[in-house]
N, C-alpha and C positions, 0 to 999 in steps of 0.2 A: 779438539776434540778427535778421534775414533769412532771408529764407530758403536763398538762392543761397550768404552764410556758414555757413551752418549744411552745406548742401550739400558743399560745400567742405572743410570742417572733419571730419564722415562718412569724407567718401572719403580723407581723409590717417591718419584710423585706421582703419579696413576694409581698408589696404595695407599697417600694418603686423600687423594678425590675419593677413591673408593671407601674408603674409611668416613669420610665426611660425608657424603651423601647416604651411607646406611647412619647415622649417625640422623641425618636430618632426616632420615625417615618413619625411622622410630621416635622421634619429638614429635615430628608431623600425629605418630598414629595416634599417641597418647594426646594429645593438644585438641585430638577430634576436628584435623585439618587433611587426614590425608585423604586426597581426592587418587584415580585411577593410574591416572599418568605418572605416580613420584613411584609409585611401587615396580614401575620400568626406569629408573631414574640410574640405580649403578648399575645396571650391563651393561652400559657401555663403555668406564674401566674397568670391570671386570674381566670382557672378554677381550682386550687388550692386556692387561696383566694375565691370562692364559699364553696369549702368544708371545709376551716378552717371557716371560718365567718359562714358557718351554723353550722359546731359544737359547737364554742362557742353561736352565738343565740340560740340554743334549748338545751345548758349542765345547765343552773339553774332550767326549766323547769324538764328533768331526774333526776337533784337529791335532787328534792323537793319530786317529786313521790314515793324517795329509800327513804326519811327517814320519808314521813307522811306514807309508808305504812308496 
């Protein structure tokens, strides 16, 4: 598996983890079990999603510049 395929697959799994943490956060709030650290639980997957998403967004522009130059 090459680097781009690995990054795309990890982005998909991170989106699943992020969605589950947000659902768990809302469920805890509605059940009244919310503790303060639970609010910060979705942030690590969100930051990783941001970095992998930005890489996948700009990758075609960088590869086009390399082949044209």
